[in-house]
N, C-alpha and C positions, 0 to 999 in steps of 0.2 A: 641163269643161276650164277655162272662164272662172272658175268658183268656185275651182278649185285655184290658178290664177294669182293671184287676189285674195288668197287666204290666204298665198301665198308673198310677195307684195308687203307685206302687213301684217306678217308675221314679220320681213321684211328691214328695214322701217322701224323696228320696235321694237328690233331688234338694233343698228342703227347709232346710234340716238339715245342710247343709254346706254353707248356705248363708253368714255366718259371715266371710268367707274367700273369698268372691267376691272381686276381684281386688287385692288381695294379690299376690305378685310375689316372685318367687324363684330366687336367685342369687348365683352363684358360685364365691366366693371372695378369692383371693390368696394374700399372703403377708408374711412378717416375722412373725414367731410364736408369738413373744412377743407382736405384735400389737393386737392380739386377746384376750389376757388375761383379760383385763378389759371389754371386750365386751360380754363375754359369758352370763352374767346375765342380760344384757340390750337388746340383740337381740336374737331372737329364732334361735339358731344353730341347724340345722337338721342333720348335719354330719360333720365329720372332716377327712381329709386324708393328707398324707405327700408325695407329689410328689418328693421332694428333701429335703436333710437335712437342717433344719432350716426354711423351707417354709411350710406353712399350706395352704390347700384349704378347705374352709368352705362353705357348702351349707346352706344358711340362708333364712329366710322368712322376707319380708318387707311389712308392711301394707301400704295402699295408703297414709295415713297422715304422714308417717315417711320416705317414700322412698327418697324424695329429700334431706332431711337432711343427711341421711346415704350415699347416693351416693356422695354428696359433701364431706363428711368426708373421704370416701375412696379415692377420687381424690386428696384431700389435702395431703394424706400420700402415694400417689403412689401405692395404693393397687388395683390390677387389678380385674375387675369384669366382669361377663358375665351373661346375662339374660338366665335362664334355663326354666322357665315356666311363661307365661303371667298371668295366673289366677289359683291360687291354688285350688279354689273351683272346677273347672273343672277336675283337676287332681284327687282330692279326689272322685268326683262322678264317674269318669271312673274306679278308683280302686274298689269302692264299687259294681258297676255293675258286674265287672269281678269276684269279690269274691263271689257274689251271684250265678253266673253261675258255678263257681268252686265247691262251696259247694254242689250244686245239683248233681255233678258228682263224689263227693268224695266217697271213698271205705270203710270208717270206720263204725263201729256199736257201740252200747252202751258200749260194753266191749272191744273194740279195738280202735286203733288210727292209722290213716294213716298220711303220710307226704306229703299230697297234698292239704291241706287247713289249715286255722287257726281256732282254737277252742275257744269258749267263756269260761268265768270263771267257769260256772257251769259244762260244759262238761269236763273240765280239772279235777275238783275236783271229779266228778263221776268216771272218769277213774282211778284216784289214789285210790279211795275206792275199785274199782273192782279189782285192782292189789293186794291190801292188803288182800282181801277176797280169792283170788286165790292163792297167794304165801305167806302165813303167815309165812312160815319157814325162809324166807329170807328178806321180805319187811314189814316194819311197817309204817303205816300212822299216823302221828302226827297231831292232831288238836291243833295247837300251840296257837291260840288266834284269836280274832276278829279284823278286820280292823276298821277304824274310822266309816264307815257306816254299820258295823255289818256283813261283809262277813267273813266266816271262812278262815283263812290262814292255809293251809296244807303244810306239807313237808314230805318227806319219809326218813327213815333210812334203808339202805340196808347192810346186814351183814349175813354171814354164821355162825357167832359165837356170835350173839346178843351183839356185841360191848364189849364182855368180854375178848377178847384176846388182851393183852396189847401191843404185838409186832406189831399189825396191824396199819399202819398209817390211819388216817381218812382224807378223801378228802371232801371239802365243795364246792358246786356249788350253786350259787343263780342267779335268772333270773327275768326279768320283773319288776325291780325296777322302771325303766322309762316306763310309761304306753304305750306309742305309739310304743315302740320297740318290736313289736309283735313276731318277729322272734326268740327272745331269749327264750321264753317259749318252743317252739318245740325242741330247742337244748337240754334243760334240760330234757324234756320228752323222747327224743330219747335216751339219756344216760340211763335213767331208763329202757327203753325198752331193751337196749343191755345188761344191767346188770341182768335183771330178766326174760324177755320173750324170747328173741332171743339171747342167750348167745353164742358168738363166741370167746371171749377172756376170758377163764376161770380164768386166773391169776388175772384179774381185780376184779373178784368176790371173789376168795379165799384169796387174799393177801391184800385186802383193806376193810375198812368200809367206807360207803358213807352217807353223809347228802346232800340231794338235795332239794332245795326250788324253784319249778318252777314258782311260782307266788308270788313275794314279795308284789306287790302293786295291789291287786285285784280291789279295788275301781277305781283307775285310769285306769286300763286295761279295765274294764267294761265300764267306761265312754268314753274311747277312741273308743271302738267298737260301742257303741250305740249312742253317742251324739257328740263327738268332736274328730275327728281322730288325731288331733295334740296335744292332751292333754298329758302332760309329768309327772305331779306331782301326789302326793296323793290327796285326796279330803277333807282333814281336814279343820276345821274352828276354831280350838282352838288356834288362834294366833291373835294379834292385826291386824285388817283389814280383818280377815278371812271371815266375812260375805260377803264382796264385792269381795275379792280375795282369794278363797279357795286354799288349796294345798301347799305342801312342796316338794322340790326336795329330794326324798328319798336317793339319793346318794350324798347328801351334809349334811345329818342329823346325821352322825356318830361322835363319840366323839374323834376326832383327829384334833387339831388345828382349832376347830370349829369357823368359822367366823373371823379367824385371818387375812385374806386378805382384809376384809371389803368390799367385792364385792357382797354380796348377802344375808345378814342376818338381815336387818333392815326394809324392806318394801316389803311385798308380792305383792303389786300392781305395784311396780316399777321394781322388779327384777324377771326375769323368773326362774333363778336357786336359788330361795329363800330357804335358809338353814333351816328355822324354828326358833322358839323362843328360843330353847335350844337343846342341843344334845339329841337324842333319844326322841324327843317330839312326834314322830309318833309311833302308835302301830305297824306299819309294820316293822320299823327298830328295835323295841324292840324284835320282833319275831326273827329276824336274830341274834341280840346280844345274846339272851338267848339260841338259838340253838348252837351257837358257844361256849359259856362258858360251856355248858354241856359236851363238849368233848375237851376242849381247849388243854389239855396236850398231846393229841394224834394227833391233826390236823397238817398236814405237808403241805397241799396245799389248797389254798382258791382262787376261781375264781368267779368274778362278771361279768356276761355276759351282753354286751350292743351292740348297733347297731347305726351306722356302721362305718367302716373305715379300716378294716384289720390291726389292731394294737394289740400288746401284751404289755401292759404297767405295770410298777411296781414302787414301792416307791423310794424316797419320792416325792409325788406329790405336796407338799406344798412349797418346796424350791429347788428341783433339786439335793439335795445331795443323797448319796447312803447309804443303811443300811450296817451293818458290813458284811453281806453275799451277797453283791451286785453282785459279780462275779457268784455265784451260781444262783442267781435270773435271771441274764441275760442268763446263760447257759440253765436253765430250760425253759425260754421263747423261746429261739432259738429252742430247741428241739420241743416244741409245734408248733412253726411257720413252721418249716421244714416239720413236719408231715402233716400240713394243706396245705402247698404250693404244696406238692406232688400230691394232689387231686384237686387243684383249677381249676376253669374254665379258658379257655384261656384269656378271657377278664378281669379277676380279677387281681388286683395288688397283688404282694407278700406281705406277712405280714411284718410289721416293728416292731422290738422289742426294747424297751428302757425305760428309766426313763420317767415317765409321764410328769413331768414338762419340761423336755428337748425336748421331742418329740412333745408335743402339747403346753400346758401352765399350769401354777400353779393352783391347786385346793385345797380345804380343805373340811374336813368332809366326805371324801369318805370311802366306806367300804374297799377298797384296802389298804389305809394307816392305818385305824383303826385296821384292822386284823393283819397287820404287827407289829403295835405298841404294841399289847397285846401278842405278842410272836409267832405267826404263821410264820414259816420261809419263805415260798414261797406264795406270794399273788399277784394277778393280776387283772387288768381290761382288759377284752377281748372284743375288738370291732370287730364284725362279718362282713362278706362281705355284701355289698348292691348293688354292680355293679352300674348300672346307675340309680337305683331306690331309693337310700337312704334307710331309714328304712321302706319304703312302698314296701317291696320286694314282687313281685308276688308269689303266692303259688306254681307255677310250678318250682320255684327254691328251695323250701324248702327241698326236698329230698336230693339234692346235699349239701346244707349247713349243714344239720344235720349230714350227713355221714362224711363230711370233718372235722367238728368241733369235732366230736367224736374221730377221729384219733388224733387230737391235745390234747384233754383231756386225752386220754389214754397215750400218750407220756409223758405228764406232770406228771401223777400219777406214772408211772414207774420210771421216773427220780427221783422223790421225794423219792420213796422207796429205790432207789439205794444209796442215800447219807444219808438218815436219819434213815435207819433201822439197 
């Protein structure tokens, strides 16, 4: 009897929490890439993929009050669309019940991590601290600062020479800037695991120094897990309208061509991809900035992990031109893509490599462009696989995604060392 009551309470809690998405529908919309550029900040884009050159497929969410307007908009422009989910709230509830069952079966403990479930913010930080205590000779946990809501943002530095060997290139990986893209944190955590706990590629430990930030946006991540599965941004309110419309898109808040497209910088209540009141207005992006500047002269590869789309994107994202080393950037991207494609699941699309503005659409204020502008030679936004699930990837796929992505990161690091060492 007690068990039945507990189950009913759990189902009731899950049902109520996602009421705000009752009647919201998911559509897969395809069209010329340029058609989507002005829409990203106005509609909730859940994913982007490239079925053919110059064509984008966008999975997006439409609320009941806006559906007719946007479907008319798409019809006028001959943009094809397909209904994917009748009721987003039901999709989220189904995911949550499955995640609860998966968590009960997971194999991790307080001092270990498995790749068969998603972990919350506190569990991730506790795991990083446990690694720092167990492997102090190679891994250092940095308490880099507090998020807007006061959560500790941690990252790790991994080095066999305490970052003192000048010939070693530094590789920077950051994840979970977008709160709802849960799969990106396990990718960063698995990389740490392979460099420290289960080392099978000794050269990656001996020949490189690593800065890995698994949780850029802990406030948003925690909110996405506990309150609003679709939450994307930070949780700050230090901007005009912040009390009504909190949060800034962390990957539009970097100081490169900030707000220059005029598509998401002036109204947090109107624009989903709101860039913030100023560059680095968010304590979360300041942590990334400060970690990078600490090792700027040695960093050769910077990767910002996102989900989803099977894309390896590089600068310049604001206008579609190429940096002076554009050929090397493309080659490094291809090396990473090939390594991941060798391990991909049969149903997954092959990775597409290219200039972000050409492959998808123009963006500003991204960490990818900012890091290239300050002198890091190889910088990328990596859009991970989502299969048919978008960023709501079931945990049974995690083990494959982290292994596949690790192969790509390793290939990128080795190529960077081969040309810049």
